[in-house]
Backbone bond lengths (Angstrom), bond angles and torsions (degrees), N, CA, C in turn:
res aa  C-N    CA-C-N  psi(-1)  N-CA   C-N-CA  omega(-1)  CA-C   N-CA-C  phi
1 M - - - 1.411 - - 1.401 117.82 -
2 L 1.294 116.98 -36.86 1.461 122.49 179.11 1.471 109.30 -71.24
3 L 1.367 125.14 -32.27 1.402 123.29 177.77 1.589 108.85 -75.95
4 A 1.345 117.73 -29.31 1.445 114.96 174.30 1.516 117.16 -69.53
5 A 1.285 112.09 -36.91 1.499 117.75 177.72 1.557 108.78 -70.69
6 L 1.264 115.33 -40.76 1.562 114.45 177.35 1.593 111.11 -65.92
7 S 1.300 110.35 -38.19 1.501 109.11 178.29 1.553 116.87 -68.74
8 A 1.345 113.08 -29.73 1.454 117.25 176.53 1.573 112.30 -71.38
9 S 1.326 109.68 -41.95 1.440 113.54 174.39 1.460 118.06 -59.47
10 V 1.379 117.12 -39.43 1.438 122.29 177.62 1.561 107.90 -65.82
11 Y 1.281 115.32 -43.79 1.515 120.82 -175.34 1.586 106.83 -61.40
12 F 1.398 120.93 -50.47 1.392 117.97 174.59 1.487 116.90 -67.55
13 A 1.341 122.10 -35.38 1.420 118.81 -178.89 1.529 113.92 -69.44
14 F 1.332 123.08 -26.75 1.383 126.70 -168.45 1.670 113.50 -112.20
15 Q 1.284 109.74 9.68 1.481 115.51 -172.94 1.619 110.82 -90.14
16 K 1.251 119.06 -14.72 1.404 123.63 -176.56 1.529 115.77 -63.40
17 P 1.298 120.42 -48.42 1.371 120.31 173.15 1.648 111.05 -57.17
18 Y 1.277 111.22 -47.15 1.512 111.48 -176.05 1.576 114.79 -70.84
19 L 1.259 113.02 -20.41 1.569 117.56 172.07 1.504 108.69 -72.90
20 E 1.273 121.97 -38.71 1.380 124.11 -178.24 1.610 107.74 -68.73
21 K 1.360 115.62 -36.26 1.462 117.97 179.13 1.460 113.17 -74.47
22 Y 1.255 115.75 -53.41 1.493 120.64 -171.27 1.573 120.50 -95.61
23 G 1.361 118.07 -27.37 1.341 129.84 -175.78 1.631 111.92 92.44
24 S 1.351 112.87 171.51 1.392 111.15 -167.26 1.547 113.33 -74.67
25 L 1.297 115.05 -40.45 1.514 111.34 178.73 1.407 121.17 -70.39
26 P 1.310 117.38 -36.34 1.561 118.10 172.17 1.514 111.04 -62.87
27 F 1.323 112.54 -44.58 1.414 115.66 179.65 1.578 117.15 -61.40
28 T 1.361 112.67 -34.73 1.414 115.76 176.71 1.649 108.43 -70.57
29 A 1.338 117.42 -37.89 1.512 118.23 -177.25 1.518 102.26 -65.87
30 Y 1.446 122.22 -42.47 1.480 117.28 -177.11 1.463 110.34 -58.81
31 A 1.336 116.30 -45.31 1.544 122.97 -174.34 1.445 113.73 -59.55
32 I 1.367 108.80 -40.08 1.492 111.24 -175.72 1.489 114.11 -81.68
33 W 1.321 114.10 -26.69 1.547 118.31 170.84 1.493 110.79 -70.75
34 A 1.258 116.37 -38.27 1.535 119.92 175.54 1.479 109.52 -61.76
35 G 1.293 119.33 -46.08 1.402 119.45 176.76 1.493 117.54 -59.03
36 A 1.500 111.58 -41.28 1.386 118.19 176.97 1.542 117.26 -61.09
37 L 1.445 111.23 -39.31 1.527 121.96 173.54 1.539 109.50 -55.04
38 L 1.350 118.14 -41.15 1.452 122.32 -172.36 1.401 114.76 -75.41
39 L 1.399 113.14 -18.72 1.500 121.38 179.67 1.477 108.96 -91.36
40 L 1.313 125.75 -4.05 1.482 131.80 -177.70 1.461 112.85 -51.14
41 P 1.429 116.17 -41.22 1.575 114.39 178.64 1.506 116.68 -58.21
42 F 1.375 116.36 -28.58 1.450 119.70 176.97 1.512 117.50 -81.46
43 L 1.376 121.81 -3.79 1.430 130.29 -174.52 1.585 106.29 -57.35
44 P 1.298 128.51 -44.64 1.482 123.63 -173.77 1.481 105.92 -62.45
45 A 1.403 120.02 -42.24 1.542 115.79 -175.79 1.551 109.65 -70.68
46 L 1.335 110.75 -34.15 1.489 117.19 -179.07 1.472 111.25 -55.87
47 I 1.411 115.06 -47.88 1.434 120.41 -175.50 1.577 111.31 -63.45
48 G 1.311 119.00 -43.66 1.386 122.75 171.32 1.477 114.33 -55.33
49 E 1.250 125.04 -43.41 1.476 128.80 -177.69 1.636 105.14 -71.93
50 V 1.265 121.48 -37.39 1.350 123.67 -172.96 1.490 105.39 -67.27
51 R 1.234 118.20 -40.59 1.512 121.25 -173.04 1.582 107.87 -71.66
52 S 1.200 119.09 -23.99 1.484 119.95 179.37 1.541 117.70 -90.20
53 A 1.456 111.97 -14.62 1.481 122.22 -173.88 1.429 107.31 -90.55
54 P 1.361 118.46 155.73 1.475 122.66 -176.97 1.461 106.84 -74.40
55 A 1.392 117.94 151.06 1.499 127.09 179.46 1.511 110.88 -52.25
56 R 1.286 117.12 -50.78 1.396 122.32 -177.19 1.499 114.55 -59.06
57 A 1.421 117.09 -42.37 1.432 113.60 171.94 1.451 117.58 -70.18
58 T 1.415 118.48 -30.17 1.454 118.45 174.92 1.511 114.61 -66.54
59 L 1.353 113.31 -34.83 1.497 114.85 175.70 1.547 110.54 -72.63
60 A 1.060 116.55 -34.98 1.589 120.71 173.66 1.479 111.91 -59.07
61 I 1.252 118.58 -46.01 1.471 121.81 -178.01 1.592 109.35 -72.61
62 V 1.337 116.14 -38.42 1.520 115.12 173.06 1.467 115.44 -68.56
63 Y 1.280 116.73 -36.68 1.495 116.90 167.56 1.517 118.98 -58.29
64 L 1.425 114.90 -42.27 1.369 119.79 176.59 1.514 115.37 -74.82
65 G 1.294 116.51 -23.65 1.477 117.19 174.51 1.458 116.08 -76.56
66 I 1.449 117.18 -27.79 1.313 126.33 -168.69 1.518 113.42 -91.22
67 F 1.355 107.85 -66.66 1.575 114.32 -175.61 1.442 119.04 -67.81
68 P 1.439 123.71 -55.17 1.377 120.87 -177.76 1.620 108.54 -71.78
69 T 1.193 121.58 -26.90 1.472 120.52 176.43 1.494 108.43 -62.48
70 V 1.355 118.19 -58.98 1.384 127.61 -174.43 1.571 108.16 -56.94
71 F 1.353 117.81 -49.39 1.408 119.01 -177.35 1.529 113.38 -64.51
72 A 1.412 114.50 -38.07 1.407 113.96 -179.49 1.506 113.57 -72.70
73 Y 1.251 117.85 -39.27 1.530 117.09 179.29 1.489 112.36 -74.94
74 A 1.360 119.33 -27.07 1.535 117.32 174.29 1.498 110.47 -73.61
75 T 1.309 124.26 -39.38 1.416 125.34 178.57 1.511 109.97 -65.98
76 A 1.320 116.50 -43.77 1.406 121.11 178.74 1.613 111.30 -61.15
77 A 1.302 116.83 -44.91 1.423 120.01 178.85 1.497 111.53 -67.25
78 Y 1.355 120.36 -30.81 1.443 124.16 179.19 1.422 110.02 -70.75
79 V 1.325 117.00 -41.41 1.604 119.67 175.26 1.474 111.19 -67.55
80 F 1.438 124.96 -40.80 1.297 131.19 -179.29 1.630 109.95 -60.66
81 S 1.396 114.22 -40.82 1.384 118.10 174.45 1.310 120.99 -68.55
82 R 1.266 124.57 -25.71 1.303 135.13 179.24 1.611 113.60 -90.28
83 L 1.288 125.38 -33.35 1.394 129.06 -173.00 1.665 112.14 -122.78
84 P 1.225 119.35 152.17 1.398 114.10 166.73 1.488 116.47 -63.67
85 A 1.315 119.15 147.68 1.462 123.37 -173.90 1.594 111.26 -53.45
86 S 1.158 120.57 -38.59 1.409 121.67 -175.20 1.626 113.34 -69.09
87 R 1.280 117.13 -27.24 1.382 124.62 170.91 1.535 113.19 -84.35
88 A 1.215 115.70 -37.13 1.557 119.83 -177.69 1.471 113.58 -69.34
89 V 1.383 117.29 -30.72 1.546 115.40 -179.88 1.505 108.32 -85.66
90 S 1.266 120.17 -25.37 1.571 115.40 171.70 1.567 112.33 -76.66
């Protein structure tokens, strides 16, 4: 939990210059693909679990992993690109 909180704080603290350079949507895509690459070591275990899970549950997890995540990160990046971080957080 502590590592996740630290990672999130670093992500939000250092994203401003990258948002100015790339824009909110490309920055979000880079961040999500980087996170996916860091999770690749867990892929073999995931494949085994997906095979034994019901299709409905797998589709629900895929939906929740893609749409709310992309929407939340893209809107947060858009707000942080337009406002100072102190105002955007509040």
